[in-house]
KOLZAVEX-165190 format. One line per field, with one value per residue (C-alpha): residue number from 1; residue in three letters; chain; x, y, z. Coordinates in pm, whole numbers, plus 50000, padded with zeros to 5 digits. Layout:
! residues N
n <- c(NUM; ...) .
res <- c(ALA; ...) .
chain <- c(A; ...) .
u <- c(X; ...) .
v <- c(Y; ...) .
w <- c(Z; ...) .
This chain:
! residues 457
n <- c(1; 2; 3; 4; 5; 6; 7; 8; 9; 10; 11; 12; 13; 14; 15; 16; 17; 18; 19; 20; 21; 22; 23; 24; 25; 26; 27; 28; 29; 30; 31; 32; 33; 34; 35; 36; 37; 38; 39; 40; 41; 42; 43; 44; 45; 46; 47; 48; 49; 50; 51; 52; 53; 54; 55; 56; 57; 58; 59; 60; 61; 62; 63; 64; 65; 66; 67; 68; 69; 70; 71; 72; 73; 74; 75; 76; 77; 78; 79; 80; 81; 82; 83; 84; 85; 86; 87; 88; 89; 90; 91; 92; 93; 94; 95; 96; 97; 98; 99; 100; 101; 102; 103; 104; 105; 106; 107; 108; 109; 110; 111; 112; 113; 114; 115; 116; 117; 118; 119; 120; 121; 122; 123; 124; 125; 126; 127; 128; 129; 130; 131; 132; 133; 134; 135; 136; 137; 138; 139; 140; 141; 142; 143; 144; 145; 146; 147; 148; 149; 150; 151; 152; 153; 154; 155; 156; 157; 158; 159; 160; 161; 162; 163; 164; 165; 166; 167; 168; 169; 170; 171; 172; 173; 174; 175; 176; 177; 178; 179; 180; 181; 182; 183; 184; 185; 186; 187; 188; 189; 190; 191; 192; 193; 194; 195; 196; 197; 198; 199; 200; 201; 202; 203; 204; 205; 206; 207; 208; 209; 210; 211; 212; 213; 214; 215; 216; 217; 218; 219; 220; 221; 222; 223; 224; 225; 226; 227; 228; 229; 230; 231; 232; 233; 234; 235; 236; 237; 238; 239; 240; 241; 242; 243; 244; 245; 246; 247; 248; 249; 250; 251; 252; 253; 254; 255; 256; 257; 258; 259; 260; 261; 262; 263; 264; 265; 266; 267; 268; 269; 270; 271; 272; 273; 274; 275; 276; 277; 278; 279; 280; 281; 282; 283; 284; 285; 286; 287; 288; 289; 290; 291; 292; 293; 294; 295; 296; 297; 298; 299; 300; 301; 302; 303; 304; 305; 306; 307; 308; 309; 310; 311; 312; 313; 314; 315; 316; 317; 318; 319; 320; 321; 322; 323; 324; 325; 326; 327; 328; 329; 330; 331; 332; 333; 334; 335; 336; 337; 338; 339; 340; 341; 342; 343; 344; 345; 346; 347; 348; 349; 350; 351; 352; 353; 354; 355; 356; 357; 358; 359; 360; 361; 362; 363; 364; 365; 366; 367; 368; 369; 370; 371; 372; 373; 374; 375; 376; 377; 378; 379; 380; 381; 382; 383; 384; 385; 386; 387; 388; 389; 390; 391; 392; 393; 394; 395; 396; 397; 398; 399; 400; 401; 402; 403; 404; 405; 406; 407; 408; 409; 410; 411; 412; 413; 414; 415; 416; 417; 418; 419; 420; 421; 422; 423; 424; 425; 426; 427; 428; 429; 430; 431; 432; 433; 434; 435; 436; 437; 438; 439; 440; 441; 442; 443; 444; 445; 446; 447; 448; 449; 450; 451; 452; 453; 454; 455; 456; 457) .
res <- c(UNK; UNK; UNK; UNK; UNK; UNK; UNK; UNK; UNK; UNK; UNK; UNK; UNK; UNK; UNK; UNK; UNK; UNK; UNK; UNK; UNK; UNK; UNK; UNK; UNK; UNK; UNK; UNK; UNK; UNK; UNK; UNK; UNK; UNK; UNK; UNK; UNK; UNK; UNK; UNK; UNK; UNK; UNK; UNK; UNK; UNK; UNK; UNK; UNK; UNK; UNK; UNK; UNK; UNK; UNK; UNK; UNK; UNK; UNK; UNK; UNK; UNK; UNK; UNK; UNK; UNK; UNK; UNK; UNK; UNK; UNK; UNK; UNK; UNK; UNK; UNK; UNK; UNK; UNK; UNK; UNK; UNK; UNK; UNK; UNK; UNK; UNK; UNK; UNK; UNK; UNK; UNK; UNK; UNK; UNK; UNK; UNK; UNK; UNK; UNK; UNK; UNK; UNK; UNK; UNK; UNK; UNK; UNK; UNK; UNK; UNK; UNK; UNK; UNK; UNK; UNK; UNK; UNK; UNK; UNK; UNK; UNK; UNK; UNK; UNK; UNK; UNK; UNK; UNK; UNK; UNK; UNK; UNK; UNK; UNK; UNK; UNK; UNK; UNK; UNK; UNK; UNK; UNK; UNK; UNK; UNK; UNK; UNK; UNK; UNK; UNK; UNK; UNK; UNK; UNK; UNK; UNK; UNK; UNK; UNK; UNK; UNK; UNK; UNK; UNK; UNK; UNK; UNK; UNK; UNK; UNK; UNK; UNK; UNK; UNK; UNK; UNK; UNK; UNK; UNK; UNK; UNK; UNK; UNK; UNK; UNK; UNK; UNK; UNK; UNK; UNK; UNK; UNK; UNK; UNK; UNK; UNK; UNK; UNK; UNK; UNK; UNK; UNK; UNK; UNK; UNK; UNK; UNK; UNK; UNK; UNK; UNK; UNK; UNK; UNK; UNK; UNK; UNK; UNK; UNK; UNK; UNK; UNK; UNK; UNK; UNK; UNK; UNK; UNK; UNK; UNK; UNK; UNK; UNK; UNK; UNK; UNK; UNK; UNK; UNK; UNK; UNK; UNK; UNK; UNK; UNK; UNK; UNK; UNK; UNK; UNK; UNK; UNK; UNK; UNK; UNK; UNK; UNK; UNK; UNK; UNK; UNK; UNK; UNK; UNK; UNK; UNK; UNK; UNK; UNK; UNK; UNK; UNK; UNK; UNK; UNK; UNK; UNK; UNK; UNK; UNK; UNK; UNK; UNK; UNK; UNK; UNK; UNK; UNK; UNK; UNK; UNK; UNK; UNK; UNK; UNK; UNK; UNK; UNK; UNK; UNK; UNK; UNK; UNK; UNK; UNK; UNK; UNK; UNK; UNK; UNK; UNK; UNK; UNK; UNK; UNK; UNK; UNK; UNK; UNK; UNK; UNK; UNK; UNK; UNK; UNK; UNK; UNK; UNK; UNK; UNK; UNK; UNK; UNK; UNK; UNK; UNK; UNK; UNK; UNK; UNK; UNK; UNK; UNK; UNK; UNK; UNK; UNK; UNK; UNK; UNK; UNK; UNK; UNK; UNK; UNK; UNK; UNK; UNK; UNK; UNK; UNK; UNK; UNK; UNK; UNK; UNK; UNK; UNK; UNK; UNK; UNK; UNK; UNK; UNK; UNK; UNK; UNK; UNK; UNK; UNK; UNK; UNK; UNK; UNK; UNK; UNK; UNK; UNK; UNK; UNK; UNK; UNK; UNK; UNK; UNK; UNK; UNK; UNK; UNK; UNK; UNK; UNK; UNK; UNK; UNK; UNK; UNK; UNK; UNK; UNK; UNK; UNK; UNK; UNK; UNK; UNK; UNK; UNK; UNK; UNK; UNK; UNK; UNK; UNK; UNK; UNK; UNK; UNK; UNK; UNK; UNK; UNK; UNK; UNK; UNK; UNK; UNK; UNK; UNK; UNK; UNK; UNK; UNK; UNK; UNK; UNK; UNK; UNK; UNK; UNK; UNK; UNK; UNK; UNK; UNK; UNK) .
chain <- c(A; A; A; A; A; A; A; A; A; A; A; A; A; A; A; A; A; A; A; A; A; A; A; A; A; A; A; A; A; A; A; A; A; A; A; A; A; A; A; A; A; A; A; A; A; A; A; A; A; A; A; A; A; A; A; A; A; A; A; A; A; A; A; A; A; A; A; A; A; A; A; A; A; A; A; A; A; A; A; A; A; A; A; A; A; A; A; A; A; A; A; A; A; A; A; A; A; A; A; A; A; A; A; A; A; A; A; A; A; A; A; A; A; A; A; A; A; A; A; A; A; A; A; A; A; A; A; A; A; A; A; A; A; A; A; A; A; A; A; A; A; A; A; A; A; A; A; A; A; A; A; A; A; A; A; A; A; A; A; A; A; A; A; A; A; A; A; A; A; A; A; A; A; A; A; A; A; A; A; A; A; A; A; A; A; A; A; A; A; A; A; A; A; A; A; A; A; A; A; A; A; A; A; A; A; A; A; A; A; A; A; A; A; A; A; A; A; A; A; A; A; A; A; A; A; A; A; A; A; A; A; A; A; A; A; A; A; A; A; A; A; A; A; A; A; A; A; A; A; A; A; A; A; A; A; A; A; A; A; A; A; A; A; A; A; A; A; A; A; A; A; A; A; A; A; A; A; A; A; A; A; A; A; A; A; A; A; A; A; A; A; A; A; A; A; A; A; A; A; A; A; A; A; A; A; A; A; A; A; A; A; A; A; A; A; A; A; A; A; A; A; A; A; A; A; A; A; A; A; A; A; A; A; A; A; A; A; A; A; A; A; A; A; A; A; A; A; A; A; A; A; A; A; A; A; A; A; A; A; A; A; A; A; A; A; A; A; A; A; A; A; A; A; A; A; A; A; A; A; A; A; A; A; A; A; A; A; A; A; A; A; A; A; A; A; A; A; A; A; A; A; A; A; A; A; A; A; A; A; A; A; A; A; A; A; A; A; A; A; A; A; A; A; A; A; A; A; A; A; A; A; A; A; A; A; A; A; A; A; A; A; A; A; A; A; A; A; A; A; A; A; A; A; A; A; A; A) .
u <- c(50015; 50176; 50247; 49995; 49689; 49852; 49854; 49481; 49392; 49542; 49378; 49025; 49065; 49130; 48686; 48748; 49013; 48822; 48518; 48738; 48822; 48498; 48368; 48686; 48594; 48195; 48336; 48522; 48218; 48028; 48359; 48454; 48109; 48420; 48725; 48931; 49012; 49382; 49296; 48934; 49217; 49509; 49220; 49116; 49506; 49550; 49285; 49327; 49701; 49618; 49343; 49560; 49851; 49586; 49498; 49865; 49799; 49557; 49810; 50100; 49876; 49775; 50135; 50279; 49930; 49811; 49417; 49162; 48851; 48884; 48670; 48623; 48324; 47967; 47830; 47494; 47369; 47058; 46885; 46975; 47058; 47392; 47567; 47878; 48183; 48375; 48637; 48736; 49073; 49122; 49278; 48971; 48930; 49254; 49364; 49014; 49054; 49459; 49270; 49004; 49230; 49458; 49242; 49005; 49463; 49454; 49130; 49196; 49487; 49335; 49068; 49202; 49275; 48983; 48704; 48933; 48671; 48379; 48073; 48037; 48436; 48375; 48086; 48263; 48537; 48302; 48066; 48400; 48542; 48262; 48206; 48557; 48419; 48148; 48344; 48632; 48328; 48204; 48482; 48636; 48348; 48340; 47852; 47617; 47518; 47873; 47890; 47540; 47630; 47907; 47633; 47419; 47710; 47828; 47462; 47351; 47660; 47688; 47294; 47474; 47712; 47457; 47318; 47574; 47538; 47189; 47049; 46989; 46714; 46885; 47093; 46832; 46594; 46904; 46956; 46626; 46625; 46928; 46790; 46484; 46681; 46897; 46566; 46430; 46714; 46884; 46596; 46735; 47055; 46823; 46605; 46897; 47060; 46722; 46660; 47014; 46961; 46616; 46844; 47203; 47081; 47397; 47535; 47914; 48090; 48293; 48032; 47766; 48076; 48081; 47726; 47603; 47775; 47707; 47285; 47267; 46940; 46811; 46535; 46700; 47013; 46819; 46604; 46910; 47125; 46799; 46830; 47174; 47234; 46870; 47099; 47411; 47240; 47070; 47431; 47610; 47364; 47259; 46971; 46675; 46709; 47109; 46892; 47022; 47435; 47420; 47160; 47478; 47692; 47546; 47784; 48196; 48379; 48557; 48301; 48256; 48568; 48593; 48202; 48051; 48392; 48586; 48435; 48085; 47948; 48158; 48002; 47780; 48000; 48190; 47857; 47902; 48207; 48227; 47923; 48057; 48008; 47603; 47572; 47751; 47497; 47182; 47233; 46947; 47064; 47418; 47206; 47041; 47385; 47479; 47183; 47178; 47542; 47544; 47210; 47365; 47712; 47556; 47303; 47528; 47771; 47538; 47429; 47784; 47851; 47581; 47675; 47662; 47900; 48166; 48123; 47729; 47995; 48188; 47937; 47788; 48096; 48148; 47801; 47897; 48226; 48067; 47755; 48085; 48171; 47874; 47864; 48243; 48068; 47747; 48019; 48248; 48571; 48589; 48933; 48961; 48617; 48836; 49122; 48897; 48721; 49080; 49186; 48883; 48813; 49161; 49175; 48769; 48893; 49158; 48921; 48674; 48948; 49041; 48658; 48727; 49064; 48820; 48860; 49220; 49290; 49048; 49249; 49578; 49510; 49411; 49732; 49968; 49765; 49499; 49226; 49002; 48886; 48594; 48707; 48747; 48404; 48279; 48425; 48300; 47950; 47999; 48008; 47608; 47413; 47159; 46817; 46986; 47210; 46973; 46734; 47087; 47133; 46727; 46716; 47055; 46945; 46634; 46814; 46565; 46338; 46355; 46331; 45988; 45874; 46020; 45816; 45455; 45499; 45627; 45723; 45378; 45136; 45395; 45402; 44959; 44912; 45171; 44893; 44616; 44775; 44895; 44513; 44327; 44612; 44532; 44161; 44167; 44410; 44179; 43895; 44062; 44142; 43856; 43699; 43412; 43099; 43113; 42797; 42591; 42623; 42306; 42194; 42311; 42011; 41951; 41714; 41316; 41172; 40833; 40674; 40537; 40221; 40163; 40118; 39861; 39884) .
v <- c(50041; 50329; 50557; 50849; 50561; 50461; 50950; 50918; 50685; 50836; 51152; 50980; 50904; 51314; 51306; 50996; 51084; 51369; 51103; 50865; 51097; 51150; 50817; 50781; 51047; 50940; 50569; 50692; 50770; 50440; 50301; 50630; 50838; 51073; 51093; 51352; 51690; 51570; 51309; 51454; 51701; 51453; 51223; 51541; 51630; 51320; 51329; 51667; 51624; 51302; 51522; 51768; 51580; 51399; 51729; 51785; 51486; 51626; 51954; 51740; 51487; 51819; 51925; 51575; 51576; 51257; 51166; 51450; 51173; 50890; 50646; 50439; 50129; 50203; 50216; 50107; 49966; 49880; 49884; 50142; 50322; 50362; 50564; 50605; 50684; 50971; 51188; 51531; 51632; 51915; 52255; 52410; 52104; 52079; 52472; 52479; 52105; 52205; 52589; 52326; 52122; 52449; 52650; 52339; 52286; 52618; 52616; 52286; 52447; 52785; 52580; 52396; 52657; 52889; 52570; 52447; 52348; 52422; 52136; 52100; 52025; 51700; 51850; 52083; 51872; 51560; 51819; 52010; 51674; 51602; 51918; 51841; 51555; 51662; 52045; 51785; 51567; 51920; 51974; 51681; 51471; 51400; 51362; 51559; 51260; 51292; 51674; 51671; 51443; 51695; 51943; 51832; 51733; 52047; 52241; 52033; 52044; 52438; 52413; 52241; 52503; 52751; 52610; 52504; 52670; 52533; 52637; 53022; 53086; 53267; 53036; 52772; 53056; 53120; 52782; 52692; 53017; 52843; 52562; 52644; 52846; 52547; 52387; 52572; 52638; 52244; 52208; 52376; 52174; 51855; 51967; 52005; 51693; 51557; 51767; 51656; 51306; 51337; 51525; 51442; 51055; 51135; 51353; 51279; 51614; 51501; 51299; 51624; 51941; 51640; 51582; 51923; 52086; 51803; 51854; 52234; 52260; 52582; 52518; 52151; 52392; 52753; 52493; 52339; 52665; 52869; 52580; 52526; 52936; 52910; 52669; 52900; 53179; 53013; 52865; 53190; 53429; 53634; 53799; 53778; 53457; 53591; 53715; 53402; 53503; 53788; 53499; 53271; 53480; 53271; 53021; 53012; 53239; 52939; 52775; 53127; 53168; 52867; 52837; 53185; 53325; 53104; 52783; 52761; 53097; 52971; 52709; 52828; 52985; 52647; 52498; 52791; 52734; 52360; 52428; 52708; 52480; 52421; 52783; 52948; 52792; 52970; 53369; 53415; 53273; 53430; 53791; 53632; 53591; 53972; 54087; 53893; 53955; 54319; 54383; 54178; 54342; 54634; 54627; 54418; 54663; 54958; 54712; 54633; 55004; 55069; 54712; 54737; 54439; 54361; 54017; 54098; 54379; 54084; 53910; 54184; 54202; 53900; 53848; 54227; 54043; 53688; 53871; 54011; 53657; 53594; 53861; 53816; 53432; 53563; 53778; 53439; 53612; 53232; 53256; 53590; 53467; 53092; 53365; 53615; 53328; 53148; 53543; 53607; 53308; 53325; 53742; 53708; 53388; 53552; 53867; 53604; 53500; 53844; 53992; 53924; 54138; 54431; 54749; 54612; 54644; 54972; 55121; 55017; 55147; 55444; 55529; 55421; 55585; 55794; 55749; 55453; 55288; 55408; 55766; 55779; 55585; 55845; 56166; 55981; 55925; 56348; 56438; 56283; 56496; 56485; 56432; 56129; 55970; 55955; 55769; 55582; 55507; 55390; 55106; 55024; 54997; 54811; 54606; 54736; 54614; 54249; 54006; 54227; 54091; 53788; 53732; 53896; 53702; 53420; 53267; 53364; 53239; 52898; 52884; 52901; 52654; 52399; 52444; 52387; 52044; 51972; 52045; 51841; 51546; 51542; 51558; 51253; 51070; 51070; 50988; 50690; 50608; 50599; 50307; 50203; 50073; 49672; 49548; 49313; 49016; 48819; 48478; 48168; 47999; 47678; 47441; 47605; 47588; 47495; 47786; 47556; 47682; 47755; 47522; 47502; 47382) .
w <- c(50001; 49858; 50157; 50078; 50115; 50463; 50512; 50438; 50607; 50924; 50823; 50822; 51196; 51263; 51404; 51591; 51834; 52046; 51996; 52157; 52422; 52531; 52567; 52777; 53026; 53054; 53071; 53377; 53586; 53606; 53881; 54081; 54021; 53954; 53786; 53922; 53706; 53662; 53481; 53350; 53152; 53062; 52817; 52659; 52569; 52363; 52236; 52096; 52014; 51821; 51681; 51550; 51411; 51185; 51088; 51033; 50818; 50591; 50520; 50396; 50220; 50018; 49992; 49854; 49621; 49774; 49727; 49795; 49778; 50061; 49983; 50288; 50231; 50289; 50666; 50502; 50197; 50062; 49755; 49549; 49851; 50022; 50280; 50196; 50429; 50205; 50316; 50135; 50181; 49930; 50028; 50239; 50420; 50537; 50630; 50840; 50995; 51151; 51267; 51400; 51616; 51696; 51885; 52081; 52191; 52282; 52501; 52613; 52841; 52863; 53093; 53238; 53518; 53371; 53542; 53773; 54050; 53894; 53909; 53527; 53482; 53342; 53139; 53012; 52831; 52760; 52544; 52351; 52278; 52129; 51985; 51820; 51652; 51549; 51394; 51288; 51119; 50904; 50789; 50634; 50495; 50197; 50182; 50274; 50487; 50667; 50698; 50836; 51100; 51178; 51178; 51401; 51683; 51697; 51712; 52006; 52223; 52117; 52302; 52597; 52671; 52674; 52886; 53124; 53421; 53405; 53761; 53656; 53406; 53193; 52971; 53010; 52827; 52588; 52491; 52393; 52179; 52014; 51933; 51831; 51586; 51498; 51500; 51189; 50980; 50971; 50804; 50512; 50527; 50537; 50200; 50046; 50104; 50017; 49696; 49521; 49594; 49334; 49130; 49063; 49235; 49484; 49780; 49741; 49676; 49425; 49219; 49300; 49201; 48839; 48760; 48838; 48466; 48274; 48468; 48445; 48584; 48718; 48909; 49074; 49118; 49284; 49519; 49650; 49696; 49873; 50091; 50157; 50219; 50437; 50682; 50713; 50756; 51113; 51223; 51132; 51273; 51036; 50965; 50961; 51216; 51406; 51755; 51909; 51925; 52174; 52415; 52373; 52581; 52858; 52882; 53011; 52871; 52723; 52504; 52370; 52258; 52039; 51956; 51837; 51825; 51597; 51446; 51533; 51441; 51024; 51003; 50816; 50556; 50573; 50376; 50144; 50033; 50046; 49830; 49573; 49284; 49328; 49459; 49118; 48953; 49045; 49039; 49243; 49581; 49491; 49520; 49836; 49973; 49943; 50046; 50365; 50412; 50344; 50559; 50851; 50895; 50887; 51163; 51375; 51278; 51532; 51786; 51824; 51925; 52163; 52286; 52685; 52761; 52618; 52473; 52298; 52150; 52022; 51935; 51741; 51617; 51533; 51299; 51097; 50982; 50882; 50673; 50483; 50426; 50275; 50080; 49958; 49850; 49698; 49496; 49377; 49596; 49803; 49822; 49983; 50219; 50334; 50436; 50600; 50823; 50951; 51064; 51142; 51378; 51541; 51580; 51802; 51931; 52099; 52164; 52329; 52561; 52660; 52729; 53119; 53078; 52878; 53119; 53210; 52865; 52829; 53067; 52980; 52573; 52778; 52986; 52666; 52372; 52556; 52340; 52265; 52004; 52163; 52163; 51796; 51765; 51921; 51774; 51352; 51458; 51614; 51206; 51173; 51286; 51584; 51531; 51270; 51526; 51727; 51511; 51479; 51778; 51858; 51581; 51679; 52069; 51997; 51755; 51497; 51608; 51445; 51755; 51808; 51474; 51486; 51764; 51690; 51300; 51363; 51670; 51851; 51518; 51512; 51964; 51958; 51679; 51890; 52190; 51952; 51885; 52239; 52298; 52015; 52086; 52486; 52385; 52144; 52399; 52668; 52433; 52296; 52702; 52838; 52945; 52785; 53012; 52981; 52928; 53221; 53087; 53063; 53234; 53135; 53031; 53248; 53403; 53416; 53714; 53812; 54069; 54348; 54466; 54819; 55111; 55288; 55676) .
């Protein structure tokens, strides 16, 4: 067997190592009930280092010119349908996979001390390893089905880490908001995969790209592209469904950095970059990307400048930059969007980790420079007329009333419909489970007894 094939198989294990680490940590709960923090940290480090070596192997494989389409057989096969285990190791997946591995290692090192003696210490590392496995699978997946599995792992671990401090009501409510947004927008990815099967009879990316050039039917291409754009909007917190991102700051700083500053929030952009050859066939989808990204960039930038806390300000700034990535994808500058993704993920990761020291950093900059970024931003606003400035400020502080409109026209009707269906179901079940009165049994026929006359004395 050639060494490139051995290296490709080692790279294929990159998502497996974090998953094994999570399973080992879970198994340690069985005999003793609660393993030590040192044991949990060592297991996480070992799993993430192995994943890092696998990501390095992917970069080496690309430099050596090895195979990009690695087929490992089938997970399931029946009749004309099969579930292929295939990885796509191109320049995009190799670079983003290495970014994921590096940031997860840094998060592990940071969290060992940051979460020391935290009651949810073990739970955090368990979820972080599952997130690492899902993120690597999402990045390296060579088919829509494998990408969907990684997509869902990333989503569920994100939701559970938003509700990390579940003893308070705020994180739980924020996690529910994230859950609802993810579930609604994930329908787009599911429909996109189904329509790909109906249109091209395959979901393997390499085969999809090759057949899309031959079967250039505009209507199926539009349906698939719009479905993927809708899925990317939810994961990357774009207009009008981006209200969950500042609420997700209820989680620990480490999870905010690796999830909503660097990796998870960029998963939608990665989906667009992966499906770029499909989106190229749909001008309407590309126009929608430009419009959504531009609106999000403007609104999130203004909201970031009026945010009262550091994490929310960085969250809105993240959404604005991701909106610019949507614009560059819609315009066809995919290499620029990839470079922007990697650079922005690294910067926001560092900023989120530094948010507990935001006040100290601001004072240090003021002492060194005499001015801060806030002072410069305020000076820019001085050039705007006072009346217009008040209008912009009010719109920004109210988040442009997007959340209010969604609650009134979407959330409340859906919740009302859900309650009505729940009452209807309960009424139907009560009617179905009502005990049927038993009929009085008829006496069995027996020998006829003649009535005896009265006995006279």
